[in-house]
GUZARO-269267 format. One line per field, with one value per residue (C-alpha): residue number from 1; residue in three letters; x, y, z. Coordinates in nm, 4 decimals. Example, Ala and Ser with C-alpha at 12.3 -4.5 7.8 and 13.67 -1.06 7.14 Angstrom:
// GUZARO-269267
n = (1,2)
res = (ALA,SER)
east = (1.2300,1.3670)
north = (-0.4500,-0.1060)
up = (0.7800,0.7140)
This chain:
// GUZARO-269267
n = (1,2,3,4,5,6,7,8,9,10,11,12,13,14,15,16,17,18,19,20,21,22,23,24,25,26,27,28,29,30,31,32,33,34,35,36,37,38,39,40,41,42,43,44,45,46,47,48,49,50,51,52,53,54,55,56,57,58,59,60,61,62,63,64,65,66,67,68,69,70,71,72,73,74,75,76,77,78,79,80,81,82,83,84,85,86,87,88,89,90,91,92,93,94,95,96,97,98,99,100,101,102,103,104,105,106,107,108,109,110,111,112,113,114,115,116,117,118,119,120,121,122,123,124,125,126,127,128,129,130,131,132,133,134,135,136,137,138,139,140,141,142,143,144,145,146,147,148,149,150,151,152,153,154,155,156,157,158,159,160,161,162,163,164,165,166,167,168,169,170,171,172,173,174,175,176,177,178,179,180,181,182,183,184,185,186,187,188,189,190,191,192,193,194,195,196,197,198,199,200,201,202,203,204,205,206,207,208,209,210,211,212,213,214,215,216,217,218,219,220,221,222,223,224,225,226,227,228,229,230,231,232,233,234,235,236,237,238,239,240,241,242,243,244,245,246,247,248,249,250,251,252,253,254,255,256,257,258,259,260,261,262,263,264,265,266,267,268,269,270,271,272,273,274,275,276,277,278,279,280,281,282,283,284,285,286,287,288,289,290,291,292,293,294,295,296,297,298,299,300,301,302,303,304,305,306,307,308,309,310,311,312,313,314,315,316,317,318,319,320,321,322,323,324,325,326,327,328,329,330,331,332,333,334,335,336,337,338,339,340,341,342,343,344,345,346,347,348,349,350,351,352,353,354,355,356,357,358,359,360,361,362,363,364,365,366,367,368,369,370,371,372,373,374,375,376,377,378,379,380,381,382,383,384,385,386,387,388,389,390,391,392,393,394,395,396,397,398,399,400,401,402,403,404,405,406,407,408,409,410,411,412,413,414,415,416,417,418,419,420,421,422,423,424,425,426,427,428,429,430,431,432,433,434,435,436,437,438,439,440,441,442,443,444,445,446,447,448,449,450,451,452,453,454,455,456,457,458,459,460,461,462,463,464,465,466,467,468,469,470,471,472,473,474,475,476,477,478,479,480,481,482,483,484,485,486,487,488,489,490,491,492,493,494,495,496,497,498,499,500,501,502,503,504,505,506,507,508,509,510,511)
res = (MET,ASN,LEU,SER,LYS,VAL,PHE,SER,ALA,SER,ILE,ASP,GLY,ILE,GLU,ALA,LYS,LEU,ILE,GLU,ILE,GLU,THR,ASP,VAL,HIS,VAL,GLY,LEU,HIS,SER,PHE,ASN,ILE,VAL,GLY,LEU,ALA,ASP,LYS,SER,LEU,SER,GLU,ALA,LYS,GLU,ARG,VAL,SER,SER,ALA,LEU,LYS,ASN,SER,GLY,VAL,LYS,PRO,PRO,THR,LYS,GLU,ASN,ARG,LYS,ILE,VAL,VAL,ASN,LEU,ALA,PRO,ALA,ASP,LEU,LYS,LYS,THR,GLY,SER,HIS,TYR,ASP,LEU,GLY,ILE,ALA,VAL,GLY,TYR,LEU,LEU,ALA,THR,LYS,GLN,ILE,LYS,GLU,PHE,ASN,ALA,LYS,ASP,LYS,ILE,PHE,VAL,GLY,GLU,LEU,ALA,LEU,ASP,GLY,SER,LEU,ARG,PRO,ILE,GLY,GLY,VAL,LEU,ASN,ILE,SER,ARG,MET,ALA,GLU,LYS,GLU,LYS,PHE,LYS,GLU,VAL,PHE,VAL,PRO,LYS,GLU,ASN,GLY,VAL,GLU,ALA,ALA,ILE,VAL,GLU,GLY,VAL,LYS,VAL,PHE,PRO,VAL,ASN,ASN,LEU,LEU,GLU,LEU,ILE,ASN,HIS,LEU,GLU,ASN,ARG,THR,LEU,ILE,LYS,GLN,GLN,PRO,LYS,THR,GLU,ILE,GLU,PRO,SER,ILE,SER,SER,GLU,HIS,ASN,LEU,VAL,ASP,ILE,SER,ASP,ILE,LYS,GLY,GLN,GLU,ASN,ALA,LYS,ARG,ALA,LEU,MET,ILE,ALA,ALA,ALA,GLY,GLY,HIS,ASN,LEU,LEU,MET,GLN,GLY,THR,PRO,GLY,ALA,GLY,LYS,THR,MET,LEU,ALA,GLN,ALA,LEU,ASN,SER,ILE,LEU,PRO,PRO,PRO,ASP,LEU,ASP,GLU,ILE,MET,GLU,ILE,THR,GLN,ILE,TYR,SER,ALA,ALA,GLY,LEU,LEU,LYS,ASN,ASN,SER,PHE,ILE,ASN,TRP,ARG,PRO,PHE,ARG,ALA,PRO,HIS,GLN,THR,ALA,SER,PRO,VAL,ALA,VAL,PHE,GLY,GLY,GLY,GLN,ASN,PRO,ARG,PRO,GLY,GLU,ILE,SER,LEU,ALA,HIS,ARG,GLY,ILE,LEU,PHE,LEU,ASP,GLU,LEU,PRO,GLU,PHE,ARG,ARG,ASP,LEU,LEU,GLU,SER,LEU,ARG,GLN,PRO,LEU,GLU,SER,GLY,LYS,ALA,VAL,ILE,SER,ARG,ILE,LYS,ASN,ASN,LEU,VAL,PHE,PRO,ALA,LYS,PHE,THR,LEU,VAL,ALA,ALA,MET,ASN,PRO,CYS,PRO,CYS,GLY,TYR,TYR,GLY,ASP,GLU,GLU,LYS,ASP,CYS,LYS,CYS,SER,ALA,PHE,GLU,VAL,PHE,ARG,TYR,GLN,LYS,LYS,VAL,SER,GLY,PRO,LEU,LEU,ASP,ARG,ILE,ASP,LEU,GLN,ILE,ASN,VAL,PRO,ARG,VAL,LYS,ILE,GLU,HIS,LEU,GLN,ASN,LYS,THR,ARG,ASP,GLU,LYS,SER,ALA,ASN,GLU,MET,ARG,LYS,LYS,VAL,ALA,ASN,THR,ARG,ASN,ILE,GLN,LYS,ALA,ARG,LEU,LYS,LYS,PHE,LYS,ILE,LEU,THR,ASN,SER,GLU,MET,SER,SER,LYS,MET,CYS,ASP,GLU,MET,ILE,GLU,LEU,ASN,LYS,GLU,ALA,ASP,LYS,PHE,LEU,LYS,ASP,ILE,PHE,GLU,LYS,SER,LEU,ILE,SER,ALA,ARG,GLY,TYR,TYR,ARG,ILE,LEU,LYS,THR,ALA,GLN,THR,ILE,ALA,ASP,LEU,GLU,GLU,VAL,LYS,ASN,VAL,ASP,VAL,GLY,HIS,LEU,ALA,GLU,ALA,PHE,GLN,TYR,ARG,LEU,ARG,GLU,ASN,SER)
east = (-1.2484,-1.3706,-1.1419,-1.1708,-0.9667,-1.0979,-0.9312,-0.9924,-0.7785,-0.6392,-0.5705,-0.2470,-0.2153,-0.3069,-0.1793,-0.4219,-0.2819,-0.4100,-0.5360,-0.5996,-0.9170,-0.8999,-1.1695,-1.1615,-1.4788,-1.4527,-1.6032,-1.6003,-1.8043,-1.9382,-1.7024,-1.6217,-1.2890,-1.1139,-0.7440,-0.4407,-0.4177,-0.7573,-0.8652,-1.1720,-1.4017,-1.3227,-1.3669,-1.7080,-1.7746,-1.8687,-2.1740,-2.2641,-2.1697,-2.3685,-2.7112,-2.6464,-2.6466,-2.9324,-3.1636,-2.9973,-3.1867,-2.9008,-2.7639,-2.5330,-2.2262,-2.4482,-2.7015,-2.3539,-2.2226,-1.8742,-1.5577,-1.5053,-1.1818,-1.1134,-0.7571,-0.6613,-0.3299,-0.0546,-0.1123,0.1599,-0.0334,-0.2342,-0.6300,-0.8598,-1.1992,-1.5247,-1.4932,-1.3670,-1.7322,-1.8137,-1.5136,-1.5623,-1.9348,-1.8400,-1.5478,-1.7917,-2.0592,-1.7903,-1.6476,-1.9811,-2.0489,-2.3878,-2.2686,-2.1299,-1.7282,-1.6223,-1.3082,-1.2153,-0.8427,-0.9199,-1.1981,-1.1667,-1.4494,-1.4936,-1.7731,-1.9395,-2.2478,-2.5470,-2.7615,-3.0184,-2.7291,-2.7121,-2.3899,-2.3070,-2.0200,-1.6412,-1.3361,-1.0397,-1.2071,-1.0189,-0.6887,-0.8251,-0.9597,-0.5956,-0.3985,-0.6454,-0.5269,-0.1622,-0.2049,-0.3825,-0.7235,-1.0250,-1.3347,-1.3705,-1.7067,-1.7567,-2.1211,-2.3050,-2.2263,-1.8888,-1.9238,-1.8455,-1.5433,-1.3904,-1.4574,-1.2446,-0.9703,-0.9607,-0.8802,-1.0634,-1.4554,-1.6372,-1.9659,-2.1632,-2.3517,-2.6601,-2.6847,-2.5508,-2.8457,-2.7635,-2.4036,-2.4995,-2.7312,-2.4495,-2.1881,-2.4235,-2.5223,-2.8720,-2.9282,-2.5959,-2.4952,-2.4713,-2.1061,-2.0044,-1.9565,-1.6218,-1.6427,-1.5727,-1.4384,-1.4556,-1.1930,-1.3706,-1.2873,-1.6577,-1.6959,-1.8757,-1.5531,-1.3572,-1.4276,-1.3523,-1.2799,-0.9688,-1.2457,-1.3497,-1.0163,-1.0330,-0.6857,-0.3822,-0.2229,0.1187,-0.0334,-0.2441,0.0910,0.2447,-0.0508,-0.0120,0.3378,0.2797,-0.0196,0.1748,0.4799,0.3441,0.5469,0.4896,0.3581,0.4039,0.1667,0.2451,0.0223,-0.2061,-0.5302,-0.8136,-0.5688,-0.7299,-0.4426,-0.6888,-0.9402,-0.6236,-0.5084,-0.8893,-0.8966,-0.5812,-0.7806,-0.9698,-0.6947,-0.5445,-0.6172,-0.8028,-0.6162,-0.5567,-0.6628,-0.3735,-0.3982,-0.7455,-0.6630,-0.3945,-0.6316,-0.9334,-0.7108,-0.6079,-0.9424,-1.1012,-0.8493,-0.9184,-1.2867,-1.3750,-1.5651,-1.8819,-2.1186,-1.8672,-1.7375,-1.4260,-1.2316,-1.1973,-1.1123,-0.7785,-0.8226,-0.8033,-0.7210,-0.6738,-0.6198,-0.6802,-0.3675,-0.4646,-0.4240,-0.1883,0.1137,-0.0911,-0.3887,-0.1560,0.1386,-0.0903,-0.0302,-0.2378,-0.3110,-0.4816,-0.2647,-0.4629,-0.3463,-0.3118,-0.3703,-0.0848,-0.1666,-0.5439,-0.3742,-0.1985,-0.1877,-0.3687,-0.3621,-0.2546,-0.3168,-0.2058,-0.3488,-0.1675,0.1307,0.3464,0.0325,0.1023,0.3125,0.7037,0.7461,0.4870,0.6162,0.9684,0.8163,0.6658,1.0409,1.0784,0.7537,0.8310,1.1328,1.0449,0.6655,0.5425,0.4980,0.6856,0.5154,0.7636,0.6401,0.8349,0.7695,0.7390,0.7229,0.4082,0.4587,0.1746,0.2052,0.2012,0.2843,0.0908,0.1486,0.1963,-0.0019,0.0759,-0.0468,0.0712,0.0667,0.3932,0.3528,0.1362,-0.1095,-0.0746,0.0164,0.3721,0.5116,0.1447,0.1049,-0.2190,-0.2154,0.0564,0.1704,0.1839,0.4623,0.8013,1.0891,1.1629,0.7975,0.8375,1.1543,1.0077,0.6831,0.8675,1.1377,0.8323,0.8954,1.2109,1.4893,1.5040,1.1012,1.1372,1.3990,1.1336,0.9027,0.9583,0.7338,0.7309,0.5180,0.3593,0.0223,-0.0642,-0.3950,-0.6674,-0.7348,-1.1010,-1.1620,-1.0590,-1.3148,-1.6206,-1.5384,-1.8399,-1.7375,-1.5783,-1.2678,-1.3563,-1.1415,-0.8728,-0.9290,-0.9957,-0.6406,-0.5096,-0.6413,-0.5262,-0.1836,-0.1465,-0.3013,-0.0598,0.2505,0.1455,0.1655,0.4686,0.6310,0.4270,0.5839,0.9391,0.9473,0.7790,1.0968,1.1306,0.7542,0.7122,0.4665,0.5994,0.8950,0.8832,0.9044,1.2694,1.5672,1.8920,2.0674,1.7102,1.7805,2.1283,2.0051,1.6981,1.7101,1.8776,2.0361,2.1931,2.5298,2.4060,2.1356,2.4414,2.6291,2.3629,2.3002,2.6474,2.6225,2.3085,2.4665,2.7815,2.6157,2.2856,2.4351,2.1712,2.1904,2.2347,1.8710,1.7604,2.0052,1.8058,1.4575,1.5285,1.5971,1.3051,1.0968,1.2502,1.2113,0.8051,0.8284,1.0022,0.7180,0.4427,0.5977,0.6524,1.0440,1.2832,1.5922,1.5637,1.7198,1.7691,1.4502,1.3067,1.5642,1.4856,1.1687,1.2064,1.4988,1.2605,1.0060,1.2650,1.3027,1.0356,1.0316,1.0054,1.2057)
north = (2.8551,3.0414,3.2903,3.4678,3.7634,4.0098,4.3452,4.7052,5.0136,5.3013,5.6676,5.8113,6.1426,6.0880,5.7431,5.4493,5.1382,4.7890,4.6786,4.3235,4.2816,3.9434,3.8494,3.5557,3.4272,3.1712,3.0447,3.2847,3.5578,3.8188,4.0649,4.2543,4.3999,4.6112,4.6107,4.7216,5.1193,5.2095,5.5683,5.6866,5.7104,5.3079,5.1843,5.3079,5.0827,4.7797,4.9480,5.1002,4.7326,4.5683,4.7620,4.7522,4.3646,4.3645,4.5717,4.3848,4.0390,3.8575,3.7567,4.0543,4.0298,4.1431,3.8370,3.5693,3.4701,3.4546,3.6605,3.8352,4.0222,4.2022,4.2744,4.5460,4.5033,4.6107,4.6764,4.9459,5.1791,5.4270,5.3573,5.6553,5.7312,5.5107,5.3516,4.9976,4.9348,4.7366,4.4964,4.4556,4.3339,4.1111,3.9594,3.8817,3.7367,3.5035,3.3955,3.3175,3.1194,3.3643,3.3679,3.1281,3.1315,3.3268,3.4169,3.7465,3.7399,3.9724,4.2101,4.5228,4.6611,5.0173,5.2152,5.3824,5.1866,5.3854,5.2246,5.0830,4.8920,5.1362,5.2883,5.6661,5.8007,5.8123,5.9987,5.8749,5.6357,5.7072,5.6753,5.3337,5.2259,5.2912,5.1132,4.8358,4.8181,4.8451,4.5573,4.3675,4.3273,4.2642,4.3951,4.6820,4.7369,5.0960,5.3183,5.3744,5.7295,5.6876,5.4606,5.6954,5.8143,5.4829,5.3943,5.6218,5.3792,5.1321,4.7583,4.6867,4.6245,4.8456,4.7665,5.0312,4.8859,5.0691,4.8732,4.5741,4.3141,4.4085,4.3146,3.9705,3.8776,3.9425,3.7522,3.4708,3.4749,3.5457,3.8948,4.0488,4.4000,4.5632,4.6954,5.0726,5.1338,5.3079,5.6825,5.8861,6.2403,6.5489,6.8098,7.1275,7.4992,7.5827,7.9363,7.8290,7.7417,8.0741,8.3684,8.6203,8.6091,8.7684,8.9578,9.1301,9.3188,9.6728,9.8164,9.6743,9.5267,9.5004,9.2758,9.0499,8.9708,8.8909,8.6566,8.4838,8.3968,8.2745,8.0654,7.9118,7.8180,7.7850,8.0466,8.2351,8.6034,8.9104,9.2195,9.5382,9.8107,10.0939,9.9730,9.9150,9.8961,9.5480,9.3161,9.0764,9.0613,8.9856,8.6920,8.5583,8.5934,8.3852,8.0452,8.1607,8.1576,7.8034,7.5008,7.2344,6.9548,6.6389,6.3158,6.2337,6.6179,6.5386,6.2099,6.3829,6.6540,6.4766,6.2463,6.5207,6.6571,6.3001,6.2655,6.5752,6.5092,6.8045,6.6525,6.7493,6.6710,6.6083,6.2516,6.4254,6.7643,6.8581,7.1804,7.3615,7.4531,7.8202,7.8772,8.1898,8.1704,8.4122,8.6371,8.4695,8.1123,7.8962,7.7219,7.3695,7.4787,7.6024,7.3436,7.0366,6.8450,6.7948,6.5103,6.3388,6.4880,6.6345,6.8255,7.2296,7.4877,7.4177,7.0735,7.1923,7.4423,7.1280,7.1850,7.5296,7.8717,7.9496,8.3346,8.5326,8.8681,9.1405,8.9211,9.1421,9.0693,8.6909,8.5656,8.5884,8.1945,8.0981,8.2887,8.1596,7.7984,7.8508,7.8313,7.4786,7.3579,7.6261,7.4581,7.1077,7.0958,6.9062,6.9318,6.7013,6.6683,6.5278,6.2750,6.0696,5.7289,5.8646,6.1370,6.2224,6.3831,6.5673,6.6729,7.0675,7.1840,7.5217,7.8394,8.1196,8.4384,8.7070,9.0796,9.3355,9.7403,9.9275,10.0407,10.0572,10.3638,10.1901,10.4996,10.4909,10.5770,10.6736,10.9699,11.0954,11.0288,11.0951,10.8603,10.9372,10.6858,10.7695,10.5915,10.3653,10.2735,10.1905,9.9892,9.7715,9.7193,9.5532,9.3754,9.1812,8.9647,8.8277,8.8097,8.4639,8.4353,8.6934,8.4906,8.2221,8.4509,8.4810,8.7314,9.0938,9.3374,9.7027,9.7344,10.0832,10.2746,10.2112,10.5247,10.6604,10.5824,10.2045,10.1970,10.3470,10.1255,9.8450,9.6365,9.3042,9.1919,8.8298,8.7999,8.9018,8.6848,8.3785,8.4284,8.4258,8.0718,7.9300,8.0808,7.9533,7.5814,7.5512,7.6841,7.4112,7.1517,7.2295,7.2167,6.8823,6.7509,6.8756,6.7511,6.4102,6.2225,6.3779,6.3338,6.7195,6.9420,7.2939,7.5179,7.6468,7.2672,7.2325,7.1451,7.3561,7.0273,7.0092,7.3869,7.3428,7.0280,7.1542,7.5577,7.6633,8.0165,8.1808,8.3809,8.7091,8.5731,8.3962,8.7201,8.9124,8.6547,8.6865,9.0846,9.1230,8.8172,9.0024,9.3655,9.2829,9.0358,8.7720,8.4685,8.1395,8.0564,8.3876,8.3209,7.9771,8.1370,8.3901,8.1233,7.9222,8.2373,8.3248,7.9708,8.0238,8.3559,8.1807,7.8856,8.1548,8.2765,7.9123,7.9683,7.6944,7.9054,8.1821,8.5179,8.8511,9.0013,8.6885,8.6969,9.0863,9.0426,8.7631,8.9989,9.2939,9.1144,9.0483,9.4144,9.6005,9.9542,10.1536,9.8648)
up = (0.5202,0.2117,0.0070,-0.2833,-0.4864,-0.7057,-0.8400,-0.8236,-0.8558,-0.6438,-0.7676,-0.6697,-0.7641,-1.1345,-1.1902,-1.1166,-0.9590,-0.9410,-0.5831,-0.4905,-0.2890,-0.0948,0.1317,0.3772,0.5480,0.8334,1.1493,1.4553,1.6311,1.3593,1.2745,0.9611,0.9257,0.6178,0.6439,0.4408,0.5293,0.4767,0.5608,0.7202,0.4022,0.3420,0.6731,0.6342,0.3390,0.5381,0.6235,0.2883,0.1445,0.4176,0.3250,-0.0352,-0.0249,0.1903,-0.0263,-0.3274,-0.2210,-0.1022,0.2314,0.3827,0.6347,0.9145,0.8970,0.9024,1.2483,1.0774,1.0813,0.7862,0.6690,0.3634,0.3000,0.0332,-0.0989,-0.1434,0.2542,0.2172,-0.0061,0.1477,0.0236,0.0347,-0.1143,-0.1800,-0.5165,-0.3513,-0.2391,-0.5866,-0.5423,-0.1834,-0.2538,-0.5316,-0.3304,-0.0457,-0.2532,-0.4206,-0.0852,0.0741,-0.2483,-0.3286,-0.6499,-0.9203,-0.9712,-1.2695,-1.3886,-1.2005,-1.2965,-1.5998,-1.4662,-1.2471,-1.0773,-0.9229,-0.8022,-0.4622,-0.3617,-0.2226,0.0202,-0.1758,-0.3938,-0.6891,-0.8263,-0.7845,-1.0275,-0.9143,-1.0220,-1.2078,-1.4260,-1.7383,-1.5176,-1.3971,-1.7788,-1.8988,-1.6249,-1.6980,-2.0555,-2.0068,-1.7457,-2.0029,-1.8079,-2.0421,-1.8495,-1.6091,-1.4658,-1.3670,-1.2771,-1.5690,-1.5117,-1.5903,-1.8801,-2.1514,-1.9951,-1.9320,-2.2899,-2.4458,-2.4218,-2.6902,-2.5970,-2.2799,-2.2635,-2.0428,-1.8788,-1.7100,-1.4255,-1.2836,-0.9653,-0.7682,-0.8456,-1.2369,-1.1983,-1.0115,-1.2846,-1.5459,-1.3522,-1.3425,-1.7154,-1.6432,-1.7888,-1.9468,-1.9530,-2.2703,-2.3617,-2.3756,-2.7291,-2.7847,-2.7459,-2.9985,-2.9138,-3.1684,-3.0365,-2.9608,-2.9694,-2.8563,-2.7473,-2.4219,-2.3417,-2.4798,-2.2244,-2.5200,-2.8889,-3.0591,-3.2914,-2.9910,-2.9126,-3.0354,-3.1659,-2.9712,-3.2863,-3.1236,-2.8438,-3.0811,-3.2735,-2.9418,-2.8473,-3.1935,-3.1552,-2.7959,-2.9243,-3.2039,-3.0416,-2.6722,-2.5379,-2.2071,-2.2141,-1.9610,-2.0439,-1.8304,-1.8868,-1.7254,-1.5781,-1.7890,-2.0918,-2.1701,-2.0616,-1.8709,-2.1816,-2.4274,-2.2060,-2.2126,-2.6004,-2.6394,-2.6112,-2.8955,-3.1448,-3.0093,-3.1968,-3.0511,-2.8635,-3.0313,-2.8888,-2.6848,-2.5285,-2.4448,-2.2776,-2.0742,-1.9676,-1.9177,-1.6716,-1.4467,-1.4172,-1.3560,-1.1316,-0.9479,-0.9578,-1.1718,-1.4630,-1.3312,-1.6042,-1.8616,-1.9607,-2.1102,-2.1509,-2.5223,-2.5193,-2.3963,-2.0174,-1.9086,-1.5190,-1.3561,-0.9707,-0.7449,-0.5779,-0.2532,-0.3695,-0.1537,-0.2579,-0.2212,-0.4410,-0.7398,-0.7507,-0.6380,-0.2792,0.0165,0.2655,-0.0249,-0.3041,-0.5885,-0.9117,-0.8708,-1.1011,-1.2956,-1.3640,-1.4374,-1.7058,-1.8688,-2.2462,-2.1860,-2.0284,-1.6607,-1.6267,-1.3472,-1.3364,-1.1076,-1.0821,-0.8358,-0.5842,-0.5679,-0.3005,-0.3553,-0.2659,-0.4879,-0.7905,-0.7298,-0.7044,-1.0516,-1.2108,-1.1969,-1.3132,-1.6131,-1.7202,-1.6847,-1.7710,-1.4391,-1.0886,-0.8246,-0.5121,-0.2725,0.0117,0.2777,0.0875,-0.2774,-0.5157,-0.7232,-1.0523,-1.2147,-1.5505,-1.6059,-1.9610,-1.9681,-2.1360,-1.8621,-1.9262,-1.6831,-1.6462,-1.4138,-1.4014,-1.3852,-1.0242,-0.7451,-0.8916,-1.2231,-1.4316,-1.4477,-1.7989,-1.8926,-2.1423,-2.0112,-1.6477,-1.4239,-1.1941,-0.8124,-0.7129,-0.6047,-0.7964,-0.5119,-0.4763,-0.8533,-0.7982,-0.5069,-0.7108,-1.0184,-0.8251,-0.6972,-0.9982,-0.9895,-1.2548,-1.2707,-1.3335,-1.5872,-1.7812,-1.8309,-1.9875,-2.3616,-2.4629,-2.2446,-2.3870,-2.2782,-2.3450,-2.3947,-2.3557,-2.6362,-2.8363,-2.8459,-3.2162,-3.1808,-2.8893,-3.0932,-3.3842,-3.3517,-3.6288,-3.5762,-3.7557,-3.8317,-4.1279,-3.9536,-3.6224,-3.8733,-4.0482,-3.7128,-3.6279,-3.9402,-3.9284,-3.5628,-3.6613,-3.9329,-3.7613,-3.4779,-3.7502,-3.8878,-3.5379,-3.4706,-3.7509,-3.6983,-3.3684,-3.3608,-3.3196,-2.9693,-2.8714,-2.8032,-2.9711,-2.9673,-3.0072,-2.6353,-2.5668,-2.7101,-2.4969,-2.5509,-2.7030,-2.9496,-3.0258,-3.1456,-3.3600,-3.5270,-3.5474,-3.8524,-3.8954,-4.1825,-4.1856,-4.1207,-3.8341,-3.6895,-3.6517,-3.5285,-3.2602,-3.1299,-3.1227,-2.9291,-2.6948,-2.6315,-2.5894,-2.4176,-2.0979,-2.2098,-2.0103,-2.1633,-2.1026,-2.2741,-2.5520,-2.6216,-2.5600,-2.8145,-3.0728,-2.9833,-3.0367,-3.3606,-3.4825,-3.3831,-3.5882,-3.8760,-3.8919,-3.8701,-4.2262,-4.3477,-4.3708,-4.3078,-4.1764,-3.8930,-4.0171,-3.8655,-3.8999,-3.6764,-3.4168,-3.4035,-3.3559,-3.0993,-2.9163,-2.8813,-2.7008,-2.4299,-2.3541,-2.1268,-2.1560,-1.8025,-1.6466)
């Protein structure tokens, strides 16, 4: 009886889990079975592995009059995908003694085999590489196209493999595969990933101020205004004033996109994502899940922007389900056996018209809606959801003199970027002990500990709390927004002016 054990990995949500591939070859009528809760795509691996082995010049299972059993452990974890092919092939070669014995305890093999023995790229390689480093594995063998992505992680040797024959030569020390050099990442704010630059926005100074505060502190923003006022363009311009993500944020974003199979031609995502799901999107598409759970739009917007245009047109249940991720910064997908947790620390930017026709409160065009229609339309966005949006502004119609001004205010745009980047650095230093990056992530306990008010500000806050019927959540959100405004001015203590500006952003006209 010949038995071998090698290691591969499974992607569960966005987490990589270690998988043992045990291969047992013994005398009996020919059969080739894969056990261990494998799905259809994995049960087909035996055909891919057999053809790849044959076309690589070694004896395939189809030529063996033996019983072959491949067990993927742990057996109670569902296995999906085709990335176990390489591990199954190596395990078979060891069990049949077609390659020399080697130390398989410190190696992980992942990759999909083509019928000619070459390797195809797979998703979730960065996640697997990080798991390998955590579990003290020394070497990871991946398809060549995934080499750069896997080598982002320090502390583990990455070997990019072209084909099965190349790997066999390496394991037998005939021709060694060159180790993938450590991937160096430069954060990007490349314009190809920014839909609109802030300098393209004409007029709308109040809205630009709100954008700067939202960018600086990661605050949620709701824009209400007539059709064509520039709400969508303003939302798209927000990415252009956000600072580039740091290395930890790049790793978080890349892991999500890699697990979802959305890296495409990129080895990593070094810019802040901007996601804009359509109003017809399903809850599974927005929050994640499905038969083989994948990250949804709120996770794909992690550390970036989630833009919901025409907010009242989204399904009511979908909007209400946003409340929990907005508070916790994660999406929890409940399953019978276990819960999956996807990170979802995004900045929500939403846009809406004031009424069905769009012209309620407009100075130039009359609204055709009845009072009940206006009320019903605005009530599609519930109070509890609005309570979680720090900045709520009206975007007025742009004046003709602004539209005809063809000069781009690059100087003002650059000043905004510098202010936002500086403010983020101030927050990062102050909140380092809590392991959070922005004011919007602070809990009520952190607010009490970190935000300092002078006497006048304290009295002002008590007055507005008593007179305006603000909720406890609203109280702390005003505090966090005021702290961001103070940080923009590089002032340590929050004063009355900061609180007054923060408070006015929670009052929408015409509502």
